[in-house]
VEXBANU-637134 format. One line per field, with one value per residue (C-alpha): residue number from 1; residue in one letter; x, y, z. Coordinates in pm, whole numbers. Layout:
N
pos	NUM | ... .
code	a | ... .
X	X | ... .
Y	Y | ... .
Z	Z | ... .
This chain:
356
pos	1 | 2 | 3 | 4 | 5 | 6 | 7 | 8 | 9 | 10 | 11 | 12 | 13 | 14 | 15 | 16 | 17 | 18 | 19 | 20 | 21 | 22 | 23 | 24 | 25 | 26 | 27 | 28 | 29 | 30 | 31 | 32 | 33 | 34 | 35 | 36 | 37 | 38 | 39 | 40 | 41 | 42 | 43 | 44 | 45 | 46 | 47 | 48 | 49 | 50 | 51 | 52 | 53 | 54 | 55 | 56 | 57 | 58 | 59 | 60 | 61 | 62 | 63 | 64 | 65 | 66 | 67 | 68 | 69 | 70 | 71 | 72 | 73 | 74 | 75 | 76 | 77 | 78 | 79 | 80 | 81 | 82 | 83 | 84 | 85 | 86 | 87 | 88 | 89 | 90 | 91 | 92 | 93 | 94 | 95 | 96 | 97 | 98 | 99 | 100 | 101 | 102 | 103 | 104 | 105 | 106 | 107 | 108 | 109 | 110 | 111 | 112 | 113 | 114 | 115 | 116 | 117 | 118 | 119 | 120 | 121 | 122 | 123 | 124 | 125 | 126 | 127 | 128 | 129 | 130 | 131 | 132 | 133 | 134 | 135 | 136 | 137 | 138 | 139 | 140 | 141 | 142 | 143 | 144 | 145 | 146 | 147 | 148 | 149 | 150 | 151 | 152 | 153 | 154 | 155 | 156 | 157 | 158 | 159 | 160 | 161 | 162 | 163 | 164 | 165 | 166 | 167 | 168 | 169 | 170 | 171 | 172 | 173 | 174 | 175 | 176 | 177 | 178 | 179 | 180 | 181 | 182 | 183 | 184 | 185 | 186 | 187 | 188 | 189 | 190 | 191 | 192 | 193 | 194 | 195 | 196 | 197 | 198 | 199 | 200 | 201 | 202 | 203 | 204 | 205 | 206 | 207 | 208 | 209 | 210 | 211 | 212 | 213 | 214 | 215 | 216 | 217 | 218 | 219 | 220 | 221 | 222 | 223 | 224 | 225 | 226 | 227 | 228 | 229 | 230 | 231 | 232 | 233 | 234 | 235 | 236 | 237 | 238 | 239 | 240 | 241 | 242 | 243 | 244 | 245 | 246 | 247 | 248 | 249 | 250 | 251 | 252 | 253 | 254 | 255 | 256 | 257 | 258 | 259 | 260 | 261 | 262 | 263 | 264 | 265 | 266 | 267 | 268 | 269 | 270 | 271 | 272 | 273 | 274 | 275 | 276 | 277 | 278 | 279 | 280 | 281 | 282 | 283 | 284 | 285 | 286 | 287 | 288 | 289 | 290 | 291 | 292 | 293 | 294 | 295 | 296 | 297 | 298 | 299 | 300 | 301 | 302 | 303 | 304 | 305 | 306 | 307 | 308 | 309 | 310 | 311 | 312 | 313 | 314 | 315 | 316 | 317 | 318 | 319 | 320 | 321 | 322 | 323 | 324 | 325 | 326 | 327 | 328 | 329 | 330 | 331 | 332 | 333 | 334 | 335 | 336 | 337 | 338 | 339 | 340 | 341 | 342 | 343 | 344 | 345 | 346 | 347 | 348 | 349 | 350 | 351 | 352 | 353 | 354 | 355 | 356 .
code	g | k | e | r | r | r | t | t | s | l | l | i | s | s | i | m | a | g | a | g | q | p | f | y | m | p | l | t | w | p | f | g | h | l | h | y | a | f | t | a | p | k | d | e | k | v | e | k | p | t | a | s | p | d | l | n | l | i | g | h | l | t | s | v | v | a | a | s | r | s | f | l | m | a | l | l | c | i | y | v | l | t | d | d | y | p | a | f | g | t | a | k | e | w | n | m | e | w | m | m | p | i | i | y | r | n | l | i | g | t | w | m | i | c | g | f | w | d | w | f | l | y | f | g | p | l | k | e | k | l | h | k | y | k | l | n | e | k | y | p | s | m | n | q | m | a | r | d | a | f | v | t | t | t | a | s | v | f | g | a | l | i | e | i | g | m | c | h | l | w | a | t | g | a | v | p | f | q | r | n | m | m | d | t | p | i | s | n | l | l | w | a | i | t | i | t | h | w | r | v | p | h | f | w | a | i | h | r | g | m | h | p | w | f | d | k | g | d | k | r | l | v | p | d | i | g | r | f | l | y | r | h | v | h | s | l | h | h | k | s | y | n | p | t | a | f | s | g | t | n | m | h | p | v | e | a | t | m | y | y | s | a | a | f | i | c | v | p | f | g | c | h | p | a | i | f | l | g | c | i | i | d | c | a | v | g | a | w | l | g | h | d | g | f | q | w | p | g | s | g | d | y | f | h | q | l | h | h | a | h | f | e | c | n | y | g | a | m | h | f | p | i | d | k | l | l | g | t | f | a | p | g | k | a | s | i | s | n | s | m | l | e | d | t | g | h | e | t | a | v | h | e | g | k | q | d .
X	6923 | 7169 | 6879 | 6775 | 7078 | 7175 | 6822 | 6909 | 7275 | 7110 | 6837 | 7162 | 7382 | 7096 | 7071 | 7421 | 7579 | 7872 | 8167 | 7931 | 7675 | 7310 | 7122 | 6979 | 7300 | 7433 | 7122 | 7195 | 7557 | 7775 | 7499 | 7441 | 7813 | 7898 | 7660 | 7795 | 8143 | 8097 | 7869 | 8036 | 8208 | 8582 | 8620 | 8360 | 8584 | 8610 | 8534 | 8849 | 8707 | 8677 | 8528 | 8217 | 8212 | 7833 | 7590 | 7296 | 6953 | 7035 | 7342 | 7143 | 6917 | 7204 | 7294 | 6954 | 6995 | 7318 | 7174 | 6874 | 7090 | 7313 | 6957 | 6824 | 7155 | 7120 | 6739 | 6916 | 7141 | 6900 | 6606 | 6739 | 7119 | 7034 | 6706 | 6728 | 6944 | 7136 | 6976 | 6676 | 6766 | 7063 | 7348 | 7205 | 7530 | 7898 | 7900 | 8145 | 7801 | 7660 | 7946 | 8129 | 7887 | 7887 | 8260 | 8236 | 7963 | 8145 | 8461 | 8287 | 8138 | 8430 | 8612 | 8300 | 8267 | 8648 | 8781 | 8538 | 8521 | 8945 | 9005 | 8732 | 8871 | 9247 | 9335 | 8961 | 8940 | 8826 | 9149 | 9281 | 8929 | 8826 | 9201 | 9088 | 8818 | 9093 | 9143 | 9489 | 9670 | 9866 | 9824 | 9932 | 10167 | 10103 | 10245 | 9970 | 9684 | 9827 | 9873 | 9562 | 9338 | 9470 | 9432 | 9058 | 8973 | 9102 | 8900 | 8581 | 8634 | 8676 | 8341 | 8178 | 8302 | 8114 | 7798 | 7900 | 7856 | 7565 | 7389 | 7476 | 7335 | 7027 | 6954 | 7061 | 6783 | 7094 | 6982 | 6638 | 6582 | 6285 | 6205 | 5894 | 5996 | 5639 | 5558 | 5713 | 5766 | 5770 | 6097 | 6222 | 6228 | 6380 | 6640 | 6726 | 6741 | 6918 | 7231 | 7507 | 7394 | 7363 | 7703 | 7912 | 7942 | 8077 | 8345 | 8431 | 8520 | 8747 | 8897 | 8963 | 9072 | 9339 | 9565 | 9733 | 9576 | 9857 | 10134 | 10491 | 10608 | 10273 | 10242 | 9945 | 9823 | 9705 | 9950 | 9832 | 9726 | 9614 | 9962 | 10042 | 9670 | 9827 | 10204 | 10054 | 9740 | 9584 | 9938 | 9878 | 9523 | 9710 | 9991 | 9702 | 9751 | 9668 | 9340 | 9164 | 8817 | 9019 | 9164 | 8886 | 8876 | 9242 | 9240 | 9485 | 9234 | 9226 | 9044 | 8845 | 8687 | 8593 | 8522 | 8216 | 8143 | 7900 | 7645 | 7631 | 7437 | 7126 | 7145 | 7047 | 6707 | 6613 | 6627 | 6607 | 6920 | 6896 | 6901 | 7269 | 7368 | 7271 | 7545 | 7796 | 7710 | 7721 | 8026 | 8197 | 8089 | 8065 | 8456 | 8527 | 8324 | 8425 | 8759 | 8752 | 8971 | 8764 | 8489 | 8153 | 8141 | 8357 | 8259 | 8547 | 8467 | 8699 | 8643 | 8781 | 9061 | 9216 | 9232 | 9466 | 9675 | 9699 | 9630 | 9531 | 9240 | 8847 | 8841 | 8461 | 8245 | 8004 | 7701 | 7730 | 7991 | 8249 | 8534 | 8381 | 8247 | 8646 | 8845 | 8979 | 8757 | 8982 | 8779 | 9115 | 9500 | 9563 | 9319 | 9515 | 9739 | 10119 | 9969 | 9816 | 10071 | 10289 | 10513 | 10314 | 10420 | 10378 | 10697 | 10571 | 10736 | 10388 | 10407 | 10704 | 10484 | 10626 | 10489 | 10543 .
Y	1092 | 967 | 854 | 637 | 477 | 458 | 285 | 29 | -20 | -104 | -343 | -553 | -563 | -684 | -997 | -1047 | -1416 | -1579 | -1491 | -1114 | -1273 | -1211 | -1569 | -1672 | -1645 | -2025 | -2088 | -1904 | -1972 | -1872 | -1658 | -1398 | -1379 | -1296 | -1045 | -861 | -959 | -779 | -504 | -405 | -26 | -55 | 182 | 5 | -31 | -373 | -430 | -606 | -978 | -1110 | -1483 | -1538 | -1805 | -1945 | -1816 | -1528 | -1624 | -1483 | -1764 | -2032 | -1889 | -1894 | -2270 | -2372 | -2206 | -2395 | -2749 | -2688 | -2673 | -2991 | -3149 | -3067 | -3154 | -3506 | -3503 | -3354 | -3643 | -3935 | -3860 | -3668 | -3773 | -4122 | -4363 | -4589 | -4480 | -4827 | -4823 | -4911 | -5216 | -5230 | -5213 | -5561 | -5706 | -5506 | -5401 | -5125 | -5008 | -4850 | -4774 | -4612 | -4346 | -4229 | -4201 | -4013 | -3769 | -3670 | -3610 | -3382 | -3213 | -3144 | -2986 | -2818 | -2635 | -2589 | -2589 | -2293 | -2104 | -2147 | -1991 | -1733 | -1598 | -1618 | -1598 | -1457 | -1111 | -968 | -1093 | -754 | -610 | -883 | -875 | -659 | -911 | -1197 | -1302 | -1343 | -1089 | -1356 | -1540 | -1915 | -2090 | -2280 | -2610 | -2559 | -2530 | -2825 | -3075 | -2977 | -3007 | -3360 | -3478 | -3329 | -3503 | -3858 | -3721 | -3684 | -4086 | -4219 | -4001 | -4189 | -4496 | -4445 | -4395 | -4749 | -4915 | -4744 | -4859 | -5184 | -5234 | -5043 | -5237 | -5605 | -5514 | -5521 | -5184 | -5066 | -4756 | -4542 | -4574 | -4279 | -3922 | -3845 | -4118 | -3943 | -3560 | -3321 | -3537 | -3566 | -3201 | -3147 | -3375 | -3190 | -2825 | -2931 | -3137 | -2877 | -2890 | -3252 | -3327 | -3029 | -3184 | -3481 | -3276 | -3123 | -3504 | -3614 | -3291 | -3238 | -3605 | -3555 | -3299 | -3388 | -3385 | -3322 | -3083 | -3257 | -3220 | -3385 | -3698 | -3901 | -4232 | -4324 | -4270 | -3946 | -4111 | -3708 | -3652 | -3957 | -3877 | -3515 | -3641 | -3890 | -3757 | -3468 | -3255 | -3303 | -3101 | -2803 | -2791 | -2543 | -2278 | -2045 | -2214 | -2198 | -2367 | -2697 | -2708 | -2772 | -3139 | -3155 | -3474 | -3836 | -4071 | -4200 | -3827 | -3814 | -4133 | -4017 | -3667 | -3803 | -4096 | -3829 | -3927 | -4236 | -3983 | -4050 | -4437 | -4592 | -4385 | -4549 | -4222 | -4184 | -4123 | -3854 | -3742 | -3891 | -3792 | -3444 | -3466 | -3589 | -3295 | -3072 | -3200 | -3143 | -2845 | -2664 | -2764 | -2674 | -2300 | -2261 | -2247 | -2025 | -1741 | -1461 | -1267 | -1192 | -1177 | -1527 | -1773 | -1749 | -1917 | -1648 | -1835 | -2168 | -1941 | -1899 | -2253 | -2281 | -2004 | -2053 | -2448 | -2483 | -2285 | -2318 | -2688 | -2686 | -2449 | -2173 | -2400 | -2540 | -2304 | -2615 | -2414 | -2121 | -2422 | -2580 | -2266 | -2318 | -2037 | -1707 | -1419 | -1278 | -1304 | -1065 | -1286 | -1599 | -1678 | -1785 | -2154 | -2193 | -2105 | -2335 | -2629 | -2872 | -3133 | -2966 | -3002 | -2926 | -2633 | -2455 | -2395 | -2126 | -1954 | -2098 | -2243 | -2517 .
Z	-2244 | -1935 | -1755 | -2006 | -2096 | -1637 | -1625 | -1936 | -1812 | -1464 | -1598 | -1785 | -1494 | -1300 | -1511 | -1569 | -1413 | -1438 | -1668 | -1731 | -1931 | -1915 | -1768 | -2100 | -2308 | -2273 | -2402 | -2774 | -2749 | -2956 | -3186 | -2869 | -2836 | -3152 | -3171 | -2867 | -2956 | -3326 | -3208 | -2872 | -2869 | -2892 | -2613 | -2394 | -2031 | -1845 | -1548 | -1329 | -1278 | -981 | -833 | -554 | -304 | -437 | -673 | -639 | -771 | -1152 | -1111 | -1064 | -1336 | -1585 | -1447 | -1527 | -1895 | -1887 | -1810 | -2018 | -2268 | -2227 | -2199 | -2557 | -2746 | -2569 | -2733 | -3052 | -3025 | -2957 | -3131 | -3466 | -3508 | -3532 | -3616 | -3325 | -3026 | -2926 | -2608 | -2710 | -2845 | -3078 | -2830 | -2655 | -2933 | -2906 | -3252 | -3413 | -3636 | -3333 | -3121 | -3351 | -3453 | -3056 | -3131 | -3451 | -3352 | -2975 | -3200 | -3448 | -3184 | -2981 | -3242 | -3360 | -2981 | -2874 | -3244 | -3333 | -3040 | -2986 | -3333 | -3287 | -2957 | -3052 | -3432 | -3527 | -3734 | -3411 | -3201 | -3128 | -2969 | -2782 | -2555 | -2322 | -2194 | -2157 | -1832 | -1846 | -2068 | -2173 | -2443 | -2454 | -2645 | -3014 | -2760 | -2524 | -2766 | -2949 | -2671 | -2525 | -2833 | -2880 | -2521 | -2558 | -2838 | -2672 | -2338 | -2589 | -2656 | -2307 | -2255 | -2549 | -2416 | -2134 | -2296 | -2511 | -2169 | -2052 | -2374 | -2378 | -2002 | -2118 | -2398 | -2240 | -1946 | -1698 | -1590 | -1624 | -1761 | -1899 | -2289 | -2272 | -2072 | -2062 | -1834 | -1561 | -1772 | -1382 | -1265 | -1579 | -1597 | -1294 | -1355 | -1677 | -1553 | -1257 | -1429 | -1344 | -949 | -897 | -1068 | -904 | -578 | -762 | -928 | -619 | -535 | -782 | -815 | -448 | -402 | -658 | -483 | -224 | 73 | 334 | 365 | 305 | 661 | 842 | 999 | 873 | 904 | 535 | 206 | 40 | -258 | -343 | -410 | -655 | -807 | -873 | -991 | -1269 | -1356 | -1270 | -1334 | -1725 | -1661 | -1482 | -1740 | -1946 | -1635 | -1923 | -2018 | -2366 | -2447 | -2551 | -2202 | -2055 | -2094 | -2139 | -1880 | -1845 | -1925 | -1565 | -1507 | -1791 | -1702 | -1308 | -1474 | -1705 | -1441 | -1298 | -1537 | -1324 | -1036 | -1232 | -1337 | -970 | -1033 | -1395 | -1555 | -1911 | -2091 | -2223 | -1873 | -1834 | -2167 | -2110 | -1821 | -2032 | -2277 | -1932 | -1827 | -2185 | -2255 | -1954 | -1881 | -2251 | -2246 | -1869 | -1950 | -2262 | -2095 | -2134 | -1969 | -2131 | -2446 | -2338 | -2135 | -1899 | -1548 | -1321 | -1026 | -1184 | -1368 | -1022 | -934 | -1260 | -1189 | -820 | -798 | -413 | -403 | -576 | -599 | -661 | -852 | -710 | -713 | -408 | -154 | -26 | -72 | 106 | 405 | 374 | 353 | 4 | -197 | -335 | -489 | -663 | -637 | -357 | -121 | -197 | 147 | 171 | 251 | -67 | -271 | -106 | -231 | -184 | -402 | -790 | -970 | -1366 | -1549 | -1516 | -1103 | -1174 | -1410 | -1728 | -2064 | -2277 .
């Protein structure tokens, strides 16, 4: 009866995290999301989203599951999709025969994930039913979606180039690495399940660095490099103020290279290539699904959605409460102070709430 339904509801809510999804769902994407989307009652009430400055235990567990998904995808790329991963020898010589498959793999993966997910959420048979889960009730323009798809496609090429470069360095012996993961299984497991946690500070650093460092009127001894980078590099990403999956890595080549360079964090430790590749995959898939613009059964990250809408808040992610410590965290629109909305040199049309 009612008591049983209430108990079930409390149980479900206790294991929900992130965009409202159960903690284990990252590992089952997209099947779990699709199942819920098709079976959820049409009259289901949707709670107003809010952001938290940090993750609770369930949130951290969700991140571990998502990182595990990225690691498993890396193992698939290394041991299933290829007979001889280039880092193990064939990459000693620069040759298109081993380089192009990496690029093709990235492009196909980008369109399989972003293309399918954007189609399902924005054009699929459940479009009207899913509308109430959208973080921004408006839909992005076709111009934005086309631009984001093109730029994200190019960003995936730059991700491939980083992997290609490392494969060559590993194969030539210029950089030591572990060939057999079972030599140190525990450390490899720890590296794998914490990928998202150890790459997030890197994301905050490069992201905050590409926003203005000072207000326009401030006296300063150094040039505002952040303002320059925003105007010429990062502003492209912010044109997607109402993001979709293809917006996740809608990045200028400079930003895309910096973003995927998080994978280099593990290189000095001589890790197996699966850790390096798992980080690149985690950067990509995490950004794509986190930008999809929908609460559960979507995967949208409301914390970061607020950054796209208001710019001067929530630069990092909830894995580390850097924004909370530095006073740039905002849990919702009403909490954003006037200082966060002041003109700081952002002069693209989207800052007036317009779309292309």
